[in-house]
SEKOLMAR-331100 format. One line per field, with one value per residue (C-alpha): residue number from 1; residue in three letters; z, y, x. Coordinates in nm, 2 decimals, decimal comma. Layout:
// SEKOLMAR-331100
num <- NUM | ...
residu <- ALA | ...
z <- Z | ...
y <- Y | ...
x <- X | ...
END
This chain:
// SEKOLMAR-331100
num <- 1 | 2 | 3 | 4 | 5 | 6 | 7 | 8 | 9 | 10 | 11 | 12 | 13 | 14 | 15 | 16 | 17 | 18 | 19 | 20 | 21 | 22 | 23 | 24 | 25 | 26 | 27 | 28 | 29 | 30 | 31 | 32 | 33 | 34 | 35 | 36 | 37 | 38 | 39 | 40 | 41 | 42 | 43 | 44 | 45 | 46 | 47 | 48 | 49 | 50 | 51 | 52 | 53 | 54 | 55 | 56 | 57 | 58 | 59 | 60 | 61 | 62 | 63 | 64 | 65 | 66 | 67 | 68 | 69 | 70 | 71 | 72 | 73 | 74 | 75 | 76 | 77 | 78 | 79 | 80 | 81 | 82 | 83 | 84 | 85 | 86 | 87 | 88 | 89 | 90 | 91 | 92 | 93 | 94 | 95 | 96 | 97 | 98 | 99 | 100 | 101 | 102 | 103 | 104 | 105 | 106 | 107 | 108 | 109 | 110 | 111 | 112 | 113 | 114 | 115 | 116 | 117 | 118 | 119 | 120 | 121 | 122 | 123 | 124 | 125 | 126 | 127 | 128 | 129 | 130 | 131 | 132 | 133 | 134 | 135 | 136 | 137 | 138 | 139 | 140 | 141 | 142 | 143 | 144 | 145 | 146 | 147 | 148 | 149 | 150 | 151 | 152 | 153 | 154 | 155 | 156 | 157 | 158 | 159 | 160 | 161 | 162 | 163 | 164 | 165 | 166 | 167 | 168 | 169 | 170 | 171 | 172 | 173 | 174 | 175 | 176 | 177 | 178 | 179 | 180 | 181 | 182 | 183 | 184 | 185 | 186 | 187 | 188 | 189 | 190 | 191 | 192 | 193 | 194 | 195 | 196 | 197 | 198 | 199 | 200 | 201 | 202 | 203 | 204 | 205 | 206 | 207 | 208 | 209 | 210 | 211 | 212 | 213 | 214 | 215 | 216 | 217 | 218 | 219 | 220 | 221 | 222 | 223 | 224 | 225 | 226 | 227 | 228 | 229 | 230 | 231 | 232 | 233 | 234 | 235 | 236 | 237 | 238 | 239 | 240 | 241 | 242 | 243 | 244 | 245 | 246 | 247 | 248 | 249 | 250 | 251 | 252 | 253 | 254 | 255 | 256 | 257 | 258 | 259 | 260 | 261 | 262
residu <- MET | GLY | GLY | SER | SER | TRP | GLY | VAL | GLY | GLY | SER | PRO | LEU | PRO | LEU | SER | CYS | PRO | GLY | ALA | ALA | ILE | CYS | MET | ARG | GLY | CYS | LEU | LEU | ARG | PRO | ARG | ALA | PRO | GLN | GLU | GLY | VAL | ILE | PHE | HIS | ASP | VAL | ALA | VAL | LEU | THR | GLU | LYS | LEU | PHE | PRO | VAL | VAL | GLU | ALA | MET | GLN | LYS | HIS | PHE | SER | ALA | GLY | SER | GLY | THR | TYR | TYR | GLY | ASP | SER | ILE | PHE | PHE | LEU | SER | VAL | ALA | MET | HIS | GLN | ILE | MET | PRO | LYS | GLU | ILE | SER | GLN | ILE | ILE | GLN | LEU | ASP | LEU | ASP | LEU | LYS | HIS | LYS | THR | ASN | ILE | ARG | GLU | LEU | PHE | GLU | GLU | PHE | ASP | ASN | PHE | PRO | PRO | GLY | ALA | VAL | ILE | GLY | ILE | ALA | ARG | GLU | MET | GLN | PRO | VAL | TYR | ARG | HIS | THR | PHE | TRP | GLN | PHE | ARG | ARG | GLU | ASN | PRO | GLN | THR | ARG | VAL | GLY | ASP | PRO | PRO | PRO | ASP | GLY | LEU | PRO | GLY | PHE | ASN | SER | GLY | VAL | MET | LEU | LEU | ASN | LEU | GLU | ALA | MET | ARG | GLN | SER | ALA | LEU | TYR | ARG | ARG | LEU | LEU | GLU | PRO | ALA | THR | LEU | GLN | GLN | LEU | THR | GLU | LYS | TYR | ARG | PHE | GLN | GLY | HIS | LEU | GLY | ASP | GLN | ASP | PHE | PHE | THR | VAL | VAL | GLY | MET | GLU | TYR | PRO | GLU | LEU | PHE | HIS | VAL | LEU | ASP | CYS | THR | TRP | ASN | ARG | GLN | LEU | CYS | THR | TRP | TRP | ARG | ASP | HIS | GLY | TYR | SER | GLU | VAL | PHE | ASP | ALA | TYR | PHE | ARG | CYS | GLU | GLY | HIS | VAL | ARG | ILE | TYR | HIS | GLY | ASN | CYS | ASN | THR | PRO | ILE | PRO | GLU | ASP
z <- 16,24 | 15,95 | 15,81 | 15,92 | 15,73 | 15,64 | 15,50 | 15,40 | 15,48 | 15,74 | 15,41 | 15,53 | 15,27 | 15,37 | 15,37 | 15,54 | 15,71 | 15,95 | 16,33 | 16,38 | 16,13 | 16,13 | 15,82 | 15,68 | 15,38 | 15,12 | 15,34 | 15,58 | 15,89 | 16,10 | 16,42 | 16,66 | 16,91 | 16,78 | 16,79 | 16,74 | 16,59 | 16,28 | 16,28 | 16,04 | 15,90 | 15,76 | 15,43 | 15,47 | 15,75 | 15,58 | 15,29 | 15,49 | 15,66 | 15,30 | 15,14 | 15,27 | 15,21 | 14,87 | 14,75 | 14,57 | 14,36 | 14,25 | 13,95 | 13,83 | 13,91 | 13,82 | 13,53 | 13,77 | 14,02 | 13,93 | 13,75 | 13,90 | 14,06 | 14,12 | 14,50 | 14,78 | 14,89 | 14,59 | 14,75 | 15,05 | 15,01 | 14,97 | 15,31 | 15,50 | 15,71 | 15,83 | 15,92 | 16,07 | 16,44 | 16,52 | 16,66 | 16,30 | 16,15 | 15,84 | 15,59 | 15,27 | 15,08 | 14,82 | 14,54 | 14,53 | 14,17 | 14,33 | 14,35 | 14,62 | 14,53 | 14,83 | 15,20 | 15,26 | 15,52 | 15,25 | 15,10 | 15,45 | 15,46 | 15,17 | 15,41 | 15,51 | 15,17 | 15,18 | 15,11 | 15,32 | 15,21 | 15,08 | 15,20 | 14,96 | 14,80 | 14,45 | 14,12 | 13,77 | 13,55 | 13,29 | 12,99 | 12,83 | 12,96 | 13,08 | 12,77 | 12,62 | 12,92 | 12,91 | 12,56 | 12,54 | 12,78 | 12,56 | 12,24 | 12,39 | 12,55 | 12,29 | 12,48 | 12,80 | 12,98 | 13,11 | 12,98 | 12,83 | 12,94 | 13,19 | 13,23 | 13,14 | 13,11 | 13,37 | 13,26 | 13,59 | 13,87 | 13,96 | 14,27 | 14,31 | 14,58 | 14,82 | 15,09 | 15,28 | 15,55 | 15,75 | 16,01 | 15,71 | 15,55 | 15,86 | 15,90 | 15,51 | 15,50 | 15,10 | 15,11 | 15,30 | 15,10 | 14,79 | 14,95 | 14,92 | 14,61 | 14,51 | 14,49 | 14,33 | 14,08 | 13,97 | 13,94 | 13,72 | 13,53 | 13,46 | 13,34 | 13,14 | 13,30 | 13,34 | 13,47 | 13,57 | 13,81 | 14,12 | 14,36 | 14,09 | 13,89 | 14,18 | 14,27 | 13,92 | 13,85 | 14,21 | 14,09 | 13,79 | 13,99 | 14,33 | 14,25 | 14,59 | 14,78 | 14,62 | 14,66 | 14,33 | 14,38 | 14,15 | 13,87 | 14,06 | 14,32 | 14,09 | 13,78 | 13,60 | 13,32 | 13,15 | 12,78 | 12,69 | 12,56 | 12,32 | 12,11 | 12,12 | 11,94 | 12,13 | 11,99 | 11,87 | 12,21 | 12,44 | 12,49 | 12,65 | 12,90 | 12,99 | 13,02 | 13,35 | 13,45 | 13,75 | 13,97 | 13,99 | 14,37 | 14,30 | 13,99 | 13,94 | 13,72 | 13,63 | 13,38 | 13,46 | 13,33 | 13,43 | 13,66 | 13,55 | 13,75 | 13,95
y <- 3,51 | 3,42 | 3,09 | 3,07 | 2,94 | 3,00 | 2,79 | 2,72 | 2,39 | 2,25 | 2,27 | 2,52 | 2,67 | 2,81 | 3,24 | 3,46 | 3,77 | 4,04 | 3,96 | 4,20 | 4,03 | 3,74 | 3,53 | 3,41 | 3,32 | 3,53 | 3,82 | 3,97 | 4,12 | 4,41 | 4,44 | 4,73 | 4,53 | 4,25 | 3,87 | 3,54 | 3,22 | 3,15 | 3,22 | 3,03 | 3,19 | 2,99 | 3,11 | 3,00 | 3,22 | 3,51 | 3,48 | 3,47 | 3,80 | 3,97 | 3,91 | 4,18 | 4,46 | 4,31 | 4,16 | 4,50 | 4,51 | 4,15 | 4,24 | 4,48 | 4,32 | 3,98 | 3,77 | 3,56 | 3,34 | 3,02 | 3,20 | 3,22 | 3,59 | 3,53 | 3,44 | 3,70 | 3,61 | 3,78 | 4,09 | 4,04 | 4,32 | 4,58 | 4,51 | 4,38 | 4,69 | 4,57 | 4,20 | 4,22 | 4,31 | 4,66 | 4,60 | 4,50 | 4,85 | 4,74 | 4,46 | 4,33 | 4,11 | 3,89 | 3,66 | 3,31 | 3,34 | 3,55 | 3,53 | 3,78 | 3,91 | 4,12 | 4,14 | 4,19 | 4,43 | 4,68 | 4,64 | 4,72 | 5,04 | 5,16 | 5,24 | 5,53 | 5,70 | 5,69 | 6,04 | 6,23 | 6,06 | 5,74 | 5,42 | 5,16 | 5,10 | 4,91 | 4,90 | 4,97 | 4,70 | 4,63 | 4,50 | 4,69 | 4,51 | 4,86 | 5,00 | 4,74 | 4,73 | 5,07 | 5,09 | 5,25 | 5,53 | 5,58 | 5,60 | 5,86 | 6,05 | 6,04 | 6,30 | 6,08 | 5,94 | 5,66 | 5,33 | 5,47 | 5,37 | 5,53 | 5,77 | 6,01 | 5,73 | 5,59 | 5,18 | 5,06 | 4,88 | 4,49 | 4,34 | 4,10 | 4,30 | 4,53 | 4,75 | 4,79 | 5,06 | 4,94 | 5,22 | 5,48 | 5,24 | 5,28 | 5,65 | 5,74 | 5,90 | 5,90 | 5,53 | 5,42 | 5,61 | 5,40 | 5,10 | 5,21 | 5,04 | 5,39 | 5,54 | 5,24 | 5,22 | 5,58 | 5,52 | 5,22 | 5,39 | 5,71 | 5,51 | 5,24 | 4,98 | 4,57 | 4,41 | 4,05 | 4,07 | 4,13 | 4,37 | 4,49 | 4,62 | 4,78 | 4,97 | 5,04 | 5,25 | 5,42 | 5,51 | 5,68 | 5,90 | 5,93 | 5,89 | 6,04 | 5,74 | 5,52 | 5,52 | 5,37 | 5,12 | 5,11 | 4,85 | 4,64 | 4,57 | 4,38 | 4,26 | 4,12 | 3,89 | 3,79 | 3,88 | 3,74 | 4,09 | 4,12 | 3,82 | 3,95 | 4,26 | 4,48 | 4,41 | 4,73 | 4,93 | 4,65 | 4,73 | 5,08 | 4,90 | 4,61 | 4,84 | 4,81 | 4,95 | 4,91 | 4,60 | 4,35 | 4,29 | 4,07 | 3,92 | 3,79 | 3,52 | 3,61 | 3,38 | 3,10 | 3,26 | 3,11 | 3,31 | 3,36 | 3,15 | 3,30
x <- 21,73 | 21,92 | 21,84 | 21,48 | 21,20 | 20,84 | 20,56 | 20,20 | 20,04 | 20,35 | 20,58 | 20,88 | 21,08 | 21,45 | 21,45 | 21,70 | 21,59 | 21,68 | 21,72 | 21,41 | 21,19 | 20,92 | 20,86 | 20,57 | 20,42 | 20,59 | 20,62 | 20,89 | 20,72 | 20,89 | 20,73 | 20,82 | 21,01 | 21,23 | 21,09 | 21,23 | 21,06 | 20,85 | 20,49 | 20,27 | 19,95 | 19,64 | 19,54 | 19,22 | 19,17 | 19,32 | 19,12 | 18,82 | 18,90 | 19,00 | 18,70 | 18,48 | 18,75 | 18,85 | 18,52 | 18,44 | 18,77 | 18,78 | 18,56 | 18,77 | 19,09 | 19,04 | 18,95 | 18,64 | 18,58 | 18,78 | 19,11 | 19,42 | 19,42 | 19,04 | 19,10 | 19,09 | 19,46 | 19,58 | 19,47 | 19,66 | 19,89 | 19,57 | 19,44 | 19,72 | 19,70 | 19,36 | 19,42 | 19,77 | 19,79 | 19,85 | 20,21 | 20,32 | 20,41 | 20,61 | 20,61 | 20,81 | 20,60 | 20,77 | 20,68 | 20,84 | 20,99 | 21,28 | 21,67 | 21,82 | 22,16 | 22,19 | 22,12 | 21,75 | 21,83 | 21,92 | 21,56 | 21,43 | 21,62 | 21,43 | 21,15 | 21,38 | 21,34 | 20,95 | 20,86 | 20,58 | 20,24 | 20,37 | 20,23 | 20,37 | 20,71 | 20,69 | 20,88 | 20,75 | 20,62 | 20,91 | 20,66 | 20,42 | 20,14 | 19,96 | 20,00 | 19,79 | 19,53 | 19,47 | 19,43 | 19,08 | 19,20 | 19,50 | 19,28 | 19,05 | 19,36 | 19,63 | 19,86 | 19,84 | 20,14 | 19,96 | 20,10 | 20,40 | 20,76 | 20,99 | 21,11 | 20,89 | 20,59 | 20,35 | 20,42 | 20,22 | 20,38 | 20,48 | 20,38 | 20,69 | 20,83 | 20,64 | 20,70 | 20,43 | 20,39 | 20,12 | 20,12 | 20,09 | 19,83 | 19,63 | 19,68 | 19,59 | 19,25 | 19,33 | 19,41 | 19,11 | 18,86 | 19,02 | 18,91 | 18,58 | 18,39 | 18,22 | 18,54 | 18,69 | 18,43 | 18,47 | 18,86 | 18,79 | 18,55 | 18,76 | 19,08 | 18,86 | 19,05 | 18,94 | 19,23 | 19,33 | 19,62 | 19,49 | 19,66 | 19,91 | 19,63 | 19,47 | 19,79 | 19,86 | 19,54 | 19,61 | 19,89 | 19,79 | 19,57 | 19,75 | 20,14 | 20,22 | 20,10 | 20,43 | 20,77 | 20,87 | 21,17 | 21,45 | 21,41 | 21,74 | 21,51 | 21,28 | 21,43 | 21,15 | 21,28 | 20,92 | 20,93 | 20,60 | 20,47 | 20,78 | 20,63 | 20,26 | 20,27 | 20,52 | 20,83 | 20,94 | 20,87 | 20,95 | 21,28 | 21,19 | 21,00 | 21,25 | 21,57 | 21,73 | 22,08 | 22,26 | 22,37 | 22,08 | 21,98 | 21,66 | 21,60 | 21,23 | 21,17 | 20,82 | 20,60 | 20,82 | 21,13 | 21,47 | 21,68 | 22,06 | 22,29 | 22,57
END
């Protein structure tokens, strides 16, 4: 379906997709059987479906109602396996501030590299944002790798590019348990965590405790460009997080950062 489009509120946007994909609001969906056409989803309807599932986690991973990440839609990926039709088995969810430098089919092929037990493919966060957010846990556990830069540290995740194996999410008893309010409460208390970045925070905290649920994408699949934290107290360690070697396949102009021209 090269040259297909997706949109919200009747405003389509151009986006190239593999032949077996459906394009919709920032997501590429791979059904079990090839389909043609464009599917539009009403954001209000999705939010209504999401709210009962993500209500408990909003207090942990958003700065409150009325804030940018306070809306349920920013937790769409967390519960996508529950609100999408069963015939949809895999989804790639993408931010809008991306520039693709390779065929998106190659990203779909990353699903084949998921290790047993993994349900989500996601790249590391490339700023020391979680070094900052986990400050209390790091102070109480000075030998921890939580919040440290790669390759040996655990810098957290960035949700700009995500591969969601919906079938694996549905089948994983561990993942289902992590959506329960009591389990989530225990996890956030353990890591002294209060976030504000929606689903990205959820996956980051879960990844600290259960890394086996994740297939870590190479940084070239989500080459983040934002340098905000370099100028806000972390200049000495910033490059250890920001470094990314190899041919960039997707640029991510997060925090309104200009993306390099061809």
